[in-house]
DSSP file (Angstrom, degrees, kcal/mol; ACC not computed):
  #  RESIDUE AA STRUCTURE BP1 BP2  ACC     N-H-->O    O-->H-N    N-H-->O    O-->H-N    TCO  KAPPA ALPHA  PHI   PSI    X-CA   Y-CA   Z-CA
    1    1 A M     >        0   0    0      0, 0.0     4,-2.2     0, 0.0     5,-0.2   0.000 360.0 360.0 360.0 -42.2   15.4  -23.0   45.1
    2    2 A I  H  >  +     0   0    0      1,-0.2     4,-2.6     2,-0.2     5,-0.2   0.903 360.0  52.2 -64.9 -39.4   14.8  -22.1   41.5
    3    3 A G  H  > S+     0   0    0      1,-0.2     4,-2.6     2,-0.2     5,-0.2   0.896 108.2  50.8 -62.3 -40.5   18.2  -20.3   41.4
    4    4 A I  H  > S+     0   0    0      1,-0.2     4,-2.4     2,-0.2    -1,-0.2   0.906 111.2  48.7 -63.9 -41.1   19.9  -23.4   42.8
    5    5 A M  H  X S+     0   0    0     -4,-2.2     4,-2.3     2,-0.2    -2,-0.2   0.912 111.2  50.0 -65.1 -42.1   18.2  -25.5   40.1
    6    6 A E  H  X S+     0   0    0     -4,-2.6     4,-2.1     2,-0.2    -2,-0.2   0.949 113.9  43.9 -61.3 -49.5   19.2  -23.1   37.3
    7    7 A I  H  X S+     0   0    0     -4,-2.6     4,-2.4     1,-0.2    -1,-0.2   0.895 112.8  52.7 -64.1 -40.7   22.9  -23.0   38.4
    8    8 A S  H  X S+     0   0    0     -4,-2.4     4,-2.4    -5,-0.2    -1,-0.2   0.898 108.9  49.8 -61.9 -40.4   22.9  -26.8   38.9
    9    9 A L  H  X S+     0   0    0     -4,-2.3     4,-2.6     2,-0.2    -1,-0.2   0.893 109.6  51.1 -66.5 -39.6   21.6  -27.3   35.4
   10   10 A I  H  X S+     0   0    0     -4,-2.1     4,-2.2     2,-0.2    -2,-0.2   0.930 112.1  46.8 -61.9 -45.4   24.3  -25.0   33.9
   11   11 A L  H  X S+     0   0    0     -4,-2.4     4,-2.2     1,-0.2    -2,-0.2   0.896 111.9  51.6 -63.4 -39.7   27.0  -26.9   35.7
   12   12 A F  H  X S+     0   0    0     -4,-2.4     4,-2.2     2,-0.2    -2,-0.2   0.917 110.1  48.0 -63.0 -44.6   25.5  -30.2   34.5
   13   13 A V  H  X S+     0   0    0     -4,-2.6     4,-2.4     2,-0.2    -1,-0.2   0.890 110.2  52.6 -64.6 -39.3   25.4  -29.0   30.9
   14   14 A T  H  X S+     0   0    0     -4,-2.2     4,-2.4     2,-0.2    -1,-0.2   0.907 109.1  49.4 -62.8 -41.4   29.0  -27.8   31.2
   15   15 A V  H  X S+     0   0    0     -4,-2.2     4,-2.7     2,-0.2    -2,-0.2   0.897 110.0  51.5 -64.2 -40.0   30.1  -31.2   32.5
   16   16 A L  H  X S+     0   0    0     -4,-2.2     4,-2.6     2,-0.2    -2,-0.2   0.909 109.8  49.7 -62.8 -41.1   28.3  -32.9   29.6
   17   17 A M  H  X S+     0   0    0     -4,-2.4     4,-2.2     2,-0.2    -2,-0.2   0.932 112.6  46.8 -62.9 -45.1   30.1  -30.6   27.1
   18   18 A E  H  X S+     0   0    0     -4,-2.4     4,-2.2     1,-0.2    -2,-0.2   0.909 113.0  49.1 -63.7 -42.0   33.4  -31.5   28.7
   19   19 A G  H  X S+     0   0    0     -4,-2.7     4,-2.5     2,-0.2    -1,-0.2   0.894 109.5  52.4 -64.2 -39.9   32.6  -35.2   28.7
   20   20 A G  H  X S+     0   0    0     -4,-2.6     4,-2.6     2,-0.2    -2,-0.2   0.897 109.4  49.0 -62.8 -40.8   31.6  -35.0   25.1
   21   21 A L  H  X S+     0   0    0     -4,-2.2     4,-2.8     2,-0.2    -2,-0.2   0.899 110.2  51.8 -65.2 -39.7   34.9  -33.4   24.1
   22   22 A R  H  X S+     0   0    0     -4,-2.2     4,-1.9     2,-0.2    -2,-0.2   0.938 112.9  44.4 -60.7 -46.5   36.8  -36.1   26.1
   23   23 A Q  H  X S+     0   0    0     -4,-2.5     4,-1.5     1,-0.2    -2,-0.2   0.918 114.5  49.4 -64.4 -43.2   34.9  -38.8   24.3
   24   24 A A  H  X S+     0   0    0     -4,-2.6     4,-3.0     1,-0.2    -2,-0.2   0.900 110.3  50.1 -63.9 -40.8   35.3  -37.1   20.9
   25   25 A S  H  X S+     0   0    0     -4,-2.8     4,-2.5     1,-0.2    -1,-0.2   0.860 104.3  58.6 -67.8 -33.7   39.1  -36.6   21.4
   26   26 A R  H  < S+     0   0    0     -4,-1.9     4,-0.4    -5,-0.2    -1,-0.2   0.886 113.4  39.5 -60.9 -37.5   39.5  -40.2   22.4
   27   27 A F  H >X>S+     0   0    0     -4,-1.5     3,-1.2     1,-0.1     5,-0.5   0.931 114.8  53.0 -74.0 -46.7   38.1  -41.1   19.0
   28   28 A G  H ><5S+     0   0    0     -4,-3.0     3,-0.9     1,-0.3    -2,-0.2   0.816 101.0  59.1 -61.1 -34.5   39.9  -38.3   17.1
   29   29 A I  T 3<5S+     0   0    0     -4,-2.5   126,-2.2     1,-0.2   128,-0.3   0.693  95.8  64.5 -72.0 -16.4   43.4  -39.1   18.4
   30   30 A T  T <45S-     0   0    0     -3,-1.2    -1,-0.2    -4,-0.4    -2,-0.2   0.746  93.7-136.9 -79.6 -22.6   43.3  -42.6   16.9
   31   31 A G  T <<5 +     0   0    0     -3,-0.9    -3,-0.1    -4,-0.5    -2,-0.1   0.540  44.2 162.1  78.0   4.6   43.2  -41.5   13.3
   32   32 A Y      < -     0   0    0     -5,-0.5    -1,-0.2     1,-0.1    -2,-0.1  -0.364  29.0-153.6 -62.7 133.5   40.5  -44.2   12.6
   33   33 A L        -     0   0    0     -3,-0.1     5,-0.1    -2,-0.1    -1,-0.1  -0.877  11.9-149.8-111.1  97.7   38.5  -43.5    9.4
   34   34 A P    >   -     0   0    0      0, 0.0     3,-1.4     0, 0.0     2,-0.2  -0.355  27.1-101.3 -67.8 146.9   35.1  -45.1    9.8
   35   35 A E  T 3  S+     0   0    0      1,-0.2     3,-0.1    -2,-0.0     0, 0.0  -0.476 103.7  13.5 -69.2 132.2   33.5  -46.4    6.6
   36   36 A G  T 3  S+     0   0    0      1,-0.2     2,-0.3    -2,-0.2    -1,-0.2   0.472 122.6  57.4  84.7   2.4   30.9  -44.0    5.2
   37   37 A T  S <  S-     0   0    0     -3,-1.4     2,-0.3     4,-0.0    -1,-0.2  -0.899  75.8-115.3-149.2 177.6   31.8  -41.1    7.4
   38   38 A T     >  -     0   0    0     -2,-0.3     4,-2.0    -3,-0.1     5,-0.2  -0.740  29.8-111.0-114.3 165.9   34.7  -38.8    8.2
   39   39 A R  H  > S+     0   0    0     -2,-0.3     4,-2.3     1,-0.2     5,-0.2   0.903 119.7  54.6 -59.6 -40.9   36.6  -38.3   11.5
   40   40 A E  H  > S+     0   0    0      1,-0.2     4,-2.2     2,-0.2    -1,-0.2   0.912 107.6  48.0 -60.8 -44.6   35.1  -34.8   11.7
   41   41 A E  H  > S+     0   0    0      1,-0.2     4,-2.6     2,-0.2    -1,-0.2   0.894 111.1  51.4 -64.3 -39.4   31.6  -36.1   11.5
   42   42 A M  H  X S+     0   0    0     -4,-2.0     4,-2.3     2,-0.2    -1,-0.2   0.887 109.0  50.9 -65.1 -39.0   32.3  -38.8   14.1
   43   43 A V  H  X S+     0   0    0     -4,-2.3     4,-2.2     2,-0.2    -2,-0.2   0.939 112.3  46.4 -62.9 -47.1   33.7  -36.1   16.5
   44   44 A I  H  X S+     0   0    0     -4,-2.2     4,-2.5     1,-0.2    -2,-0.2   0.925 113.3  48.9 -61.8 -45.4   30.6  -34.0   16.0
   45   45 A D  H  X S+     0   0    0     -4,-2.6     4,-2.4     1,-0.2    -1,-0.2   0.880 109.8  52.4 -62.4 -38.5   28.2  -37.0   16.5
   46   46 A T  H  X S+     0   0    0     -4,-2.3     4,-2.0     2,-0.2    -1,-0.2   0.918 111.6  45.1 -64.7 -44.5   30.1  -38.0   19.7
   47   47 A V  H  X S+     0   0    0     -4,-2.2     4,-1.5     2,-0.2    -2,-0.2   0.919 113.2  50.9 -65.4 -43.2   29.8  -34.6   21.2
   48   48 A A  H  <>S+     0   0    0     -4,-2.5     5,-0.7     1,-0.2     4,-0.4   0.904 110.8  48.6 -61.8 -42.1   26.1  -34.3   20.3
   49   49 A E  H ><5S+     0   0    0     -4,-2.4     3,-1.1     1,-0.2    -1,-0.2   0.899 110.3  51.1 -65.3 -40.6   25.3  -37.8   21.8
   50   50 A A  H 3<5S+     0   0    0     -4,-2.0    -1,-0.2     1,-0.2    -2,-0.2   0.780  98.3  66.9 -68.9 -25.8   27.1  -36.9   25.0
   51   51 A A  T ><5S-     0   0    0     -4,-1.5     3,-1.8    -5,-0.1     4,-0.3   0.637  95.3-142.1 -72.5 -12.5   25.2  -33.7   25.4
   52   52 A G  T < 5 -     0   0    0     -3,-1.1    -3,-0.1    -4,-0.4    -2,-0.1   0.727  59.3 -63.6  61.9  24.3   22.0  -35.7   25.9
   53   53 A G  T 3 <S+     0   0    0     -5,-0.7    -1,-0.3     2,-0.4     3,-0.1   0.417 113.3 110.9  82.6  -3.0   19.8  -33.3   23.9
   54   54 A L  S <  S+     0   0    0     -3,-1.8     2,-0.4     1,-0.2    -2,-0.1   0.819  88.8  21.6 -76.2 -29.2   20.4  -30.4   26.4
   55   55 A I  S    S-     0   0    0     -4,-0.3     2,-0.4    -7,-0.2    -2,-0.4  -0.979  79.0-141.4-129.1 149.8   22.5  -28.6   23.8
   56   56 A T    >>  -     0   0    0     -2,-0.4     4,-2.1     1,-0.1     3,-0.7  -0.900  13.0-137.0-110.2 141.3   22.4  -29.1   20.0
   57   57 A I  T 34 S+     0   0    0     -2,-0.4     5,-0.2     1,-0.2    -1,-0.1   0.792 104.6  64.4 -65.8 -26.8   25.5  -29.0   17.9
   58   58 A D  T 34 S+     0   0    0      1,-0.2    -1,-0.2     3,-0.1    -3,-0.0   0.884 111.6  35.6 -62.1 -36.8   23.6  -27.0   15.3
   59   59 A D  T <4 S+     0   0    0     -3,-0.7    -2,-0.2     2,-0.0    -1,-0.2   0.764 114.0  67.6 -86.9 -27.6   23.2  -24.2   17.9
   60   60 A A  S  < S-     0   0    0     -4,-2.1     2,-0.5    65,-0.1    65,-0.2  -0.381  80.7-126.8 -87.3 169.6   26.7  -24.7   19.5
   61   61 A H  E     -A  124   0A   0     63,-3.2    63,-2.3    -2,-0.1     2,-0.5  -0.951  22.6-171.2-124.2 111.3   30.0  -24.1   17.8
   62   62 A L  E     +A  123   0A   0     -2,-0.5     2,-0.3    61,-0.2    61,-0.2  -0.891  10.2 176.1-104.8 125.8   32.5  -26.9   17.7
   63   63 A T  E     -A  122   0A   0     59,-2.9    59,-2.6    -2,-0.5     2,-0.4  -0.942  17.1-164.7-128.2 151.5   36.0  -26.2   16.5
   64   64 A T  E     -A  121   0A   0     -2,-0.3    47,-2.3    57,-0.2     2,-0.4  -0.991  12.0-174.8-133.4 127.4   39.2  -28.2   16.3
   65   65 A Y  E     -AB 120 110A   0     55,-2.0    55,-3.0    -2,-0.4     2,-0.4  -0.963  16.1-140.9-125.4 141.3   42.6  -26.5   15.7
   66   66 A V  E     -AB 119 109A   0     43,-3.2    43,-2.3    -2,-0.4    53,-0.2  -0.834  21.2-172.9-102.3 135.2   46.0  -28.1   15.1
   67   67 A Y  E     -A  118   0A   0     51,-2.6    51,-1.2    -2,-0.4     3,-0.1  -0.893  34.0-124.5-126.6 155.0   49.1  -26.5   16.7
   68   68 A P  S    S-     0   0    0      0, 0.0     2,-0.3     0, 0.0    -1,-0.1   0.855  93.2  -8.3 -65.6 -34.1   52.8  -27.2   16.4
   69   69 A S  S >  S-     0   0    0     49,-0.1     3,-0.9     1,-0.1     4,-0.3  -0.958  72.3-101.6-154.0 167.9   53.1  -27.7   20.2
   70   70 A F  G >  S+     0   0    0     -2,-0.3     3,-1.2     1,-0.2    -1,-0.1   0.858 119.9  59.9 -62.2 -34.6   51.1  -27.3   23.4
   71   71 A D  G 3  S+     0   0    0      1,-0.2    -1,-0.2    -3,-0.0     4,-0.0   0.745  98.6  59.0 -64.9 -23.6   53.0  -24.0   24.1
   72   72 A D  G X  S+     0   0    0     -3,-0.9     3,-2.1     2,-0.1    35,-0.3   0.536  72.8 124.6 -85.9  -6.3   51.6  -22.5   20.8
   73   73 A I  T <  S+     0   0    0     -3,-1.2    -3,-0.0    -4,-0.3    -6,-0.0  -0.352  86.8   0.0 -60.8 124.4   47.9  -22.9   21.7
   74   74 A G  T 3  S+     0   0    0      1,-0.3    -1,-0.3    -2,-0.1    -2,-0.1   0.417 101.6 127.6  80.0  -0.6   46.2  -19.6   21.4
   75   75 A K    <   -     0   0    0     -3,-2.1    32,-2.8     1,-0.1    -1,-0.3  -0.573  59.9-113.0 -88.8 152.7   49.4  -17.7   20.4
   76   76 A P        -     0   0    0      0, 0.0    29,-0.2     0, 0.0    30,-0.1  -0.346  39.7 -88.9 -76.3 162.5   49.6  -15.5   17.3
   77   77 A E        -     0   0    0     27,-2.3    19,-0.1     1,-0.1    31,-0.0  -0.501  55.9 -99.8 -66.3 139.4   51.7  -16.3   14.3
   78   78 A P        +     0   0    0      0, 0.0    17,-2.5     0, 0.0     2,-0.3  -0.317  50.3 174.4 -64.6 144.0   55.2  -14.8   14.8
   79   79 A F  B     -D   94   0B   0     15,-0.2     2,-0.8    -3,-0.1    15,-0.3  -0.978  39.0-103.4-147.3 159.4   55.9  -11.5   13.0
   80   80 A E        -     0   0    0     13,-2.8     2,-1.6    -2,-0.3     3,-0.2  -0.769  29.4-152.3 -84.4 112.3   58.6   -8.9   12.7
   81   81 A D    >   +     0   0    0     -2,-0.8     3,-1.3     1,-0.2     7,-0.1  -0.598  23.5 170.9 -88.4  79.1   57.4   -5.9   14.8
   82   82 A D  T 3  S+     0   0    0     -2,-1.6    -1,-0.2     1,-0.3    -2,-0.0   0.819  77.3  40.8 -61.5 -34.5   59.3   -3.2   12.9
   83   83 A D  T 3  S-     0   0    0      4,-0.2    -1,-0.3    -3,-0.2    -2,-0.1   0.316 103.2-128.7-100.3   9.6   57.5   -0.3   14.7
   84   84 A D  S <  S+     0   0    0     -3,-1.3    -2,-0.1     1,-0.1    -3,-0.0   0.791  71.6 123.1  51.7  36.8   57.7   -1.9   18.2
   85   85 A N  S    S-     0   0    0      2,-0.3    -1,-0.1     0, 0.0     3,-0.1   0.462  76.5-121.9-103.5  -2.0   54.0   -1.4   18.8
   86   86 A G  S    S+     0   0    0      1,-0.2     2,-0.4    -5,-0.1    -5,-0.0   0.549  79.2 106.3  77.0   7.1   53.2   -5.1   19.5
   87   87 A I  S    S-     0   0    0      2,-0.0     2,-0.7     0, 0.0    -2,-0.3  -0.970  71.6-129.0-124.0 133.5   50.6   -5.1   16.7
   88   88 A Q        -     0   0    0     -2,-0.4    -7,-0.1     1,-0.1     6,-0.0  -0.715  24.4-171.1 -79.2 116.9   50.9   -6.8   13.3
   89   89 A N        -     0   0    0     -2,-0.7    -1,-0.1     1,-0.0    -8,-0.0   0.322  42.7-106.6 -98.6   9.0   50.0   -4.0   10.9
   90   90 A G  S    S+     0   0    0      2,-0.2     4,-0.1     1,-0.1    -2,-0.1   0.060 112.6  72.6  91.9 -26.6   49.8   -6.0    7.6
   91   91 A E  S    S+     0   0    0      2,-0.1     2,-0.2     0, 0.0    -1,-0.1   0.707  78.8  89.0 -89.0 -24.5   53.0   -4.4    6.3
   92   92 A E  S    S-     0   0    0      1,-0.1    -2,-0.2   -13,-0.0   -11,-0.1  -0.490  84.5-110.3 -80.7 143.6   55.3   -6.4    8.6
   93   93 A S        +     0   0    0     -2,-0.2   -13,-2.8   -13,-0.1     2,-0.3  -0.371  40.9 178.3 -72.2 151.7   56.6   -9.8    7.6
   94   94 A Y  B     -D   79   0B   0    -15,-0.3     2,-0.6    -4,-0.1   -15,-0.2  -0.930  33.4-110.2-146.6 166.3   55.2  -12.9    9.4
   95   95 A I        -     0   0    0    -17,-2.5     2,-1.7    -2,-0.3     3,-0.2  -0.930  26.7-141.0-104.0 120.4   55.5  -16.7    9.4
   96   96 A D    >   +     0   0    0     -2,-0.6     3,-0.7     1,-0.2     5,-0.1  -0.583  29.8 170.2 -84.4  81.8   52.3  -18.3    8.1
   97   97 A I  T 3  S+     0   0    0     -2,-1.7    -1,-0.2     1,-0.2    12,-0.1   0.893  76.4  42.8 -61.2 -44.2   52.2  -21.3   10.5
   98   98 A N  T 3  S-     0   0    0     -3,-0.2    -1,-0.2     4,-0.2    12,-0.1   0.487 104.0-128.8 -88.5  -1.5   48.7  -22.4    9.5
   99   99 A G    <   +     0   0    0     -3,-0.7    -2,-0.1     1,-0.1    -3,-0.1   0.743  68.0 127.2  68.9  26.0   49.2  -21.9    5.8
  100  100 A N  S    S-     0   0    0      2,-0.3    -1,-0.1     4,-0.0     3,-0.1   0.393  77.8-112.3 -97.4   5.1   46.2  -19.8    5.1
  101  101 A G  S    S+     0   0    0      1,-0.2     2,-0.3    -5,-0.1    -5,-0.0   0.579  87.0  74.7  82.1   9.6   48.1  -17.0    3.3
  102  102 A Q  S    S-     0   0    0      0, 0.0    -2,-0.3     0, 0.0     2,-0.2  -0.980  86.2 -95.3-148.3 159.8   47.4  -14.3    6.0
  103  103 A W        -     0   0    0     -2,-0.3     2,-0.4    -3,-0.1    -7,-0.1  -0.557  42.4-164.7 -75.4 140.5   48.6  -13.4    9.4
  104  104 A D        -     0   0    0     -2,-0.2   -27,-2.3     1,-0.1    -7,-0.1  -0.969  30.3-138.3-129.8 144.5   46.4  -14.7   12.2
  105  105 A A  S    S+     0   0    0     -2,-0.4     2,-0.4   -29,-0.2    -1,-0.1   0.618 103.9  44.1 -71.9 -12.7   46.1  -13.8   15.9
  106  106 A D  S    S-     0   0    0    -30,-0.1    -1,-0.2     2,-0.1   -33,-0.1  -0.975  74.2-156.0-133.0 118.9   45.8  -17.5   16.6
  107  107 A M        +     0   0    0    -32,-2.8   -34,-0.1    -2,-0.4   -41,-0.1   0.482  52.6 123.6 -76.8  -1.3   48.2  -19.8   14.7
  108  108 A G        -     0   0    0    -33,-0.2     2,-0.4   -36,-0.1   -41,-0.2  -0.307  54.0-141.7 -63.5 141.3   46.0  -22.9   14.9
  109  109 A A  E     -B   66   0A   0    -43,-2.3   -43,-3.2   -12,-0.1    -1,-0.1  -0.887  26.3-108.9-103.0 134.1   45.0  -24.6   11.6
  110  110 A A  E    S+B   65   0A   0     -2,-0.4   -45,-0.2   -45,-0.2     2,-0.2  -0.311  75.7  58.1 -61.8 140.5   41.5  -25.9   11.3
  111  111 A G  S    S-     0   0    0    -47,-2.3    -2,-0.0     1,-0.1   -48,-0.0  -0.765  89.8 -80.5 134.4-176.9   41.2  -29.7   11.4
  112  112 A L        -     0   0    0     -2,-0.2    -1,-0.1     1,-0.2     5,-0.1   0.388  63.4-142.6-105.1  -0.4   42.0  -32.8   13.4
  113  113 A G        -     0   0    0     -3,-0.1    -1,-0.2   -49,-0.1     3,-0.1   0.041  15.2 -86.7  70.0-178.4   45.7  -33.1   12.3
  114  114 A G  S >  S-     0   0    0      1,-0.2     3,-2.0    40,-0.1    40,-0.2  -0.326  70.4 -32.0-113.9-163.2   47.7  -36.1   11.6
  115  115 A P  T 3  S+     0   0    0      0, 0.0    -1,-0.2     0, 0.0    40,-0.1  -0.321 130.2   5.9 -58.1 130.6   49.9  -38.5   13.7
  116  116 A G  T 3  S+     0   0    0     39,-1.0    39,-0.1     1,-0.2    -3,-0.1   0.439  94.2 145.5  78.2   0.0   51.4  -36.8   16.7
  117  117 A S    <   -     0   0    0     -3,-2.0    37,-3.2    38,-0.2     2,-0.6  -0.346  51.7-124.3 -70.4 150.8   49.6  -33.5   16.1
  118  118 A I  E     -AC  67 153A   0    -51,-1.2   -51,-2.6    35,-0.2     2,-0.4  -0.868  33.8-170.9 -92.7 123.6   48.5  -31.3   18.9
  119  119 A V  E     -AC  66 152A   0     33,-2.9    33,-2.5    -2,-0.6     2,-0.6  -0.968  15.7-154.9-125.0 131.4   44.7  -30.7   18.6
  120  120 A L  E     -AC  65 151A   0    -55,-3.0   -55,-2.0    -2,-0.4     2,-0.5  -0.923  10.2-162.0-104.8 117.1   42.6  -28.3   20.6
  121  121 A Y  E     +AC  64 150A   0     29,-3.3    29,-2.3    -2,-0.6     2,-0.4  -0.859  15.8 175.1 -96.7 129.2   38.9  -29.2   20.8
  122  122 A T  E     -AC  63 149A   0    -59,-2.6   -59,-2.9    -2,-0.5     2,-0.4  -0.999  15.1-170.6-137.7 137.6   36.6  -26.4   21.8
  123  123 A I  E     -AC  62 148A   0     25,-2.6    25,-2.1    -2,-0.4     2,-0.4  -0.997   4.2-171.4-127.3 131.0   32.8  -26.1   22.0
  124  124 A N  E     +AC  61 147A   0    -63,-2.3   -63,-3.2    -2,-0.4     2,-0.3  -0.972  14.2 163.1-118.8 133.8   30.9  -22.9   22.6
  125  125 A A  E     - C   0 146A   0     21,-2.7    21,-3.5    -2,-0.4     2,-0.4  -0.951  32.1-127.4-142.9 162.1   27.2  -22.8   23.3
  126  126 A E  E     - C   0 145A   0     -2,-0.3     2,-0.5    19,-0.2    -2,-0.0  -0.952  20.0-150.6-113.0 135.7   24.7  -20.3   24.7
  127  127 A W  E     - C   0 144A   0     17,-3.0    17,-2.2    -2,-0.4     2,-0.5  -0.911   3.0-152.9-109.5 126.3   22.4  -21.4   27.6
  128  128 A E  E     - C   0 143A   0     -2,-0.5    15,-0.2    15,-0.2    14,-0.1  -0.849  24.6-118.9 -97.6 128.8   19.0  -19.9   27.9
  129  129 A F        -     0   0    0     13,-1.0     6,-0.0    -2,-0.5    -1,-0.0  -0.268   9.3-135.0 -63.5 149.4   17.6  -19.8   31.5
  130  130 A M  S    S+     0   0    0      1,-0.1    -1,-0.1     2,-0.0     3,-0.0   0.822  93.9  53.6 -74.3 -32.1   14.5  -21.8   32.2
  131  131 A T  S >> S-     0   0    0      1,-0.1     4,-1.0  -129,-0.1     3,-0.8  -0.905  79.2-140.6-107.4 131.9   13.0  -18.9   34.2
  132  132 A P  H 3> S+     0   0    0      0, 0.0     4,-0.9     0, 0.0    -1,-0.1   0.777  95.9  69.7 -60.5 -27.7   12.9  -15.4   32.6
  133  133 A L  H >4 S+     0   0    0      1,-0.2     3,-0.8     2,-0.2     4,-0.4   0.917 100.8  44.6 -58.7 -44.8   13.9  -13.7   35.8
  134  134 A F  H X4 S+     0   0    0     -3,-0.8     3,-1.2     1,-0.2     4,-0.3   0.795 102.5  67.5 -71.4 -27.2   17.4  -15.0   35.7
  135  135 A G  H >< S+     0   0    0     -4,-1.0     3,-1.0     1,-0.3     4,-0.3   0.767  88.3  67.3 -61.6 -25.7   17.6  -14.2   32.0
  136  136 A L  T << S+     0   0    0     -4,-0.9     3,-0.5    -3,-0.8    -1,-0.3   0.801 101.6  47.3 -64.1 -28.4   17.5  -10.5   33.0
  137  137 A F  T <  S+     0   0    0     -3,-1.2    -1,-0.2    -4,-0.4    -2,-0.2   0.478  97.3  74.7 -89.9  -3.5   20.9  -10.9   34.6
  138  138 A A  S <  S-     0   0    0     -3,-1.0     2,-0.3    -4,-0.3     3,-0.2   0.503 101.5-108.0 -92.8  -4.2   22.4  -12.7   31.6
  139  139 A G    >   -     0   0    0     -3,-0.5     3,-0.7    -4,-0.3    -1,-0.3  -0.746  62.3 -25.1 113.7-162.9   22.9   -9.8   29.2
  140  140 A E  T 3  S+     0   0    0     -2,-0.3    -1,-0.2     1,-0.2    -2,-0.1   0.897 135.3  34.2 -58.4 -49.8   21.2   -8.6   26.0
  141  141 A N  T 3  S-     0   0    0     -3,-0.2    -1,-0.2     2,-0.2     3,-0.1   0.392 105.5-115.5 -94.8   4.7   19.8  -11.9   24.7
  142  142 A G  S <  S+     0   0    0     -3,-0.7   -13,-1.0     1,-0.3     2,-0.3   0.670  81.1 108.9  73.1  16.2   19.0  -13.5   28.1
  143  143 A K  E     -C  128   0A   0     -5,-0.2    -1,-0.3   -15,-0.2   -15,-0.2  -0.882  57.5-143.9-123.2 154.8   21.6  -16.3   27.5
  144  144 A I  E     -C  127   0A   0    -17,-2.2   -17,-3.0    -2,-0.3     2,-0.3  -0.936  24.9-114.4-117.1 144.7   25.0  -17.0   29.0
  145  145 A P  E     -C  126   0A   0      0, 0.0     2,-0.4     0, 0.0   -19,-0.2  -0.561  27.2-166.2 -77.9 137.8   28.0  -18.4   27.1
  146  146 A L  E     -C  125   0A   0    -21,-3.5   -21,-2.7    -2,-0.3     2,-0.3  -0.957   9.7-180.0-119.1 142.3   29.2  -21.9   28.0
  147  147 A R  E     -C  124   0A   0     -2,-0.4     2,-0.3   -23,-0.2   -23,-0.2  -1.000  12.8-179.3-146.3 142.0   32.6  -23.1   26.8
  148  148 A A  E     -C  123   0A   0    -25,-2.1   -25,-2.6    -2,-0.3     2,-0.3  -0.997   9.2-178.1-138.8 140.3   34.6  -26.3   27.2
  149  149 A S  E     -C  122   0A   0     -2,-0.3     2,-0.3   -27,-0.2   -27,-0.2  -0.966   7.2-178.4-138.1 153.4   38.1  -27.0   25.7
  150  150 A L  E     -C  121   0A   0    -29,-2.3   -29,-3.3    -2,-0.3     2,-0.4  -0.948  11.1-155.9-153.2 129.2   40.5  -29.9   25.7
  151  151 A A  E     +C  120   0A   0     -2,-0.3     2,-0.3   -31,-0.2   -31,-0.2  -0.918  22.7 166.1-110.0 134.0   44.0  -30.2   24.1
  152  152 A V  E     -C  119   0A   0    -33,-2.5   -33,-2.9    -2,-0.4     2,-0.5  -0.912  34.4-123.2-138.6 163.4   45.4  -33.6   23.2
  153  153 A R  E     -C  118   0A   0     -2,-0.3   -35,-0.2   -35,-0.2   -36,-0.1  -0.958  34.4-122.0-108.4 128.6   48.3  -35.1   21.2
  154  154 A N        -     0   0    0    -37,-3.2   -38,-0.2    -2,-0.5  -124,-0.1  -0.324  31.3-104.8 -64.0 148.6   47.2  -37.5   18.4
  155  155 A E        -     0   0    0   -126,-2.2     2,-2.0   -40,-0.1   -39,-1.0  -0.306  35.7-102.1 -67.0 159.0   48.6  -41.1   18.6
  156  156 A P        +     0   0    0      0, 0.0    -1,-0.1     0, 0.0  -126,-0.1  -0.359  62.5 164.3 -81.6  60.2   51.4  -42.0   16.2
  157  157 A Y        -     0   0    0     -2,-2.0     2,-0.2  -128,-0.3  -126,-0.1  -0.372  44.3 -96.2 -76.2 156.6   49.0  -43.9   13.9
  158  158 A P        -     0   0    0      0, 0.0    -1,-0.1     0, 0.0     3,-0.1  -0.490  43.1-106.1 -71.4 141.9   50.0  -44.8   10.3
  159  159 A E        -     0   0    0     -2,-0.2     2,-0.1     1,-0.1   -45,-0.0  -0.429  41.4-103.9 -64.8 138.8   48.8  -42.4    7.6
  160  160 A P        -     0   0    0      0, 0.0     2,-0.5     0, 0.0    -1,-0.1  -0.409  32.3-135.0 -65.6 142.0   45.9  -43.8    5.6
  161  161 A V        -     0   0    0     -2,-0.1     2,-0.3    -3,-0.1     0, 0.0  -0.873  11.9-138.5-102.2 124.8   46.9  -45.1    2.2
  162  162 A E        -     0   0    0     -2,-0.5     2,-0.1     1,-0.1     3,-0.1  -0.619  23.0-117.6 -81.3 140.2   44.7  -44.1   -0.8
  163  163 A E    >   -     0   0    0     -2,-0.3     3,-1.6     1,-0.1     2,-0.1  -0.482  35.3 -98.4 -75.3 146.9   44.1  -46.8   -3.3
  164  164 A E  T 3  S+     0   0    0      1,-0.3    -1,-0.1    -2,-0.1     0, 0.0  -0.409 108.7  20.0 -64.9 137.7   45.4  -46.2   -6.9
  165  165 A G  T 3         0   0    0     -2,-0.1    -1,-0.3    -3,-0.1    -2,-0.1   0.481 360.0 360.0  82.9   2.9   42.7  -45.0   -9.2
  166  166 A A    <         0   0    0     -3,-1.6    -2,-0.1     0, 0.0    -3,-0.1   0.474 360.0 360.0 -84.8 360.0   40.5  -43.8   -6.3
């Protein structure tokens, strides 16, 4: 019975994480800039509220990455494989898709993107079992990793206009 409760709680928390990402992405795709906060802060607050206190965003890791297309999610930045070993060795030329000045195994650029951007929302958290017995099966720290991801395309909203002198 305890095992069933533990597994049910893990599944419930995972559903809450997925629901929180869905709600956050619904807000993020609009480009709306609330007064007194940022889009990023609103996304974090939305996920935290949906989690119902079972996970805290301080302990979890929420990321948003922008990609050129849905096909590019999780792919490395393209490079010339001069020695045909399939590994970018630092000497080989590459295309810096995310603009950070270095080759990356994932071409996503951090942020929520602009109009029409493809954005991947991901939350990673660790779940600690309620009963220590099950924690023995979870690895070194007695916790299991939980993850939820969602990819969306931002709406074609108008870019915000900054006021002169601001």
